[in-house]
C-alpha positions, 0 to 999 in steps of 0.5 A: 338286520341284527348286530351279530357278534363275530367271533374274536371281537375285542370287548370291554366288560362294564359292571356297576355295584349297586350294593347287591350281595351277588355282585362278584358272582354276576361279574363272573357270570358275565365273563362266562357269557362273553366267553360263550359268545366267542369274544376276546375280553381285553379289559374290565371296568367296575364301579360303585353307584347308588343308582344308574345315571339317567343319561349314561348309566355309569356317569360322566367320569366313568364314561371317560374312563371307559372311552380311554380304555377303548382307545388304548385296547382298540376294543370293538364293543363295550358290554354292560352287565346290566339292561340299558335303555335305548337312550343310554345305549345311544348316548354311550355309543356317541361318547365311547365311539364304539358299539355298546351292548347290554346283558340282554343283547348278549344273551340273545346273541348267544341264543341265536348262535346255539339254537339248532332246531327250526323252532328254536331259531324261530323263537330266538328271532322273535325275541331279537325282533321284539328287543330290536323294535325298542331300539330302532332309533339307533343308527337311523338318525341320519335317515330322518328325511323321507324316502320312497321305494318301489314296492317297499314304502308308501309316499312320505313314509320314513325309513324308521316307520318302514322298519317298524312296520316290517318288523311288526309283520315278521313278528306276527308271522313268527307268532303264528308259526310258533302257535301252530307248533305249540298246538302240535306239541299239545296234541302229542302230550294229550296222546301220551296222557291217554296212554297214561304216560307220565312226564318229568321235566329237568329244569335248573340254572344254566350250567347246573348239569341238566344235560349231563344228568339227562344223558346219564339217565337216558343214554341219549347223547344230547349235547352237554358242555361246561358253558352257559346255555349249552342246551336251547332246544328241548330234548325228550326221551323215555326212561324206565322206572322200577316197581315201587309198592303197588306201582308196577313201574314203567316208562316215563317221558323225560325232557331236558329244557333250556337253563335259566339265568338271572336277568333272563330277558323277558322277551326271551321267556315269552318267545320260548314259552312254547318250548317251556310248556314242557315244564308247565304241563309236566307231572313232576319237575326235577330242579337240578342245582349246582351244589358246588356253586357258591351262588346256588341259593340265588340260582334257585331263586332265579329258577323259581322266579322264571317258573312262576312267570311260566305258571309252572310254580304249581307243578310238583318239584324235587330238588336234585343237588348235582356235582357232588364230585366237586364237593366231596359230599356223599350221595343221599336222599333228604326227607322232612320230618314226615318222611316225605322226599325233599331232595336227592344228592347225585353226581351226573358226571360220575353216576353216583346217586343215580339209582337213588334218584330213580328210586325217588322218582318211582316213589313219588309216582307210586305215591300218587301225588303226581299221577294223572287220573285215568283218562284225564287230559293232561292239559286239563290237569295243568289248568286245575285251580286247586294247588298241586302238592310240592315235594321240595323244601322251602 
């Protein structure tokens, strides 16, 4: 059903500059996404416009330029660094005589390749089906005549209508299965809450080093690689934090979650909501930031935006500036004028500053700003209407 990319496909990347300041970074990100999907980039086309063309997104002249490059390079696919409407995809495929994929479809494809757990695969399939349902007209224009089939479709039902109906049935089944898994996870969290076990979740832009930091803190051996979306499935381990003040120290549950990205498909956020509940119901978020990235401020904004969509923007957050080994900056801790912790500077790769991070976590938990009341259900805590304190800088 899905148009899955095969490794080694020859692709052309297309990106238009609409005057946004992060255009160059976005194009570099597209190259990383294509590489992560195992595609062979044989050409790039860039241009400037004030707004997208309604029919072809790029305009007639630029479409002809892309078509010529497709012919010259024998490209299999053209990938746009933007979200295309179903009509634009269809018009471009007719004009270019090859498959056209937008940024959303590429990200969905990467997620489909990387998902390992049964739940992760279910979430990706749900997102793909929701995305596909708006594009069913593509490829079925030659089947507008009515068709029948034993046990498959009623008299007079069109193929397109059948596909929509089958997708609807599958989407409903997937949502029900994911709801059951979500309920099981909430039960486990309530059990931890009764045992007064605090939870900390790692969040951040994709490839910020979350999994490397997770492994450094837990020695879990979770998969970590220098690529976008290396981690899709949430991994949870316990770590021990040292005593701090009146707090005697103890075990804390640490979770590594999927990374975020600009223009993260809305369907994907919705599908992964069950997994990302670890962020909503955490007592503290460690927002891991690639300090060596020139686009780190944009990446911080992208992460905070998705956290807001998830309802996790009320969870206390400590910023962890990672990859100091690439910047030459010394490990350290930043505080505001009142002495409150704002951020920690570490290198998960070399281990520099990790003890400072452990101490910072212990200090925050000891201060009682993120500690649950004795006997309080963690689900109730997540649904409190009063705002929880934050520990990151504005």
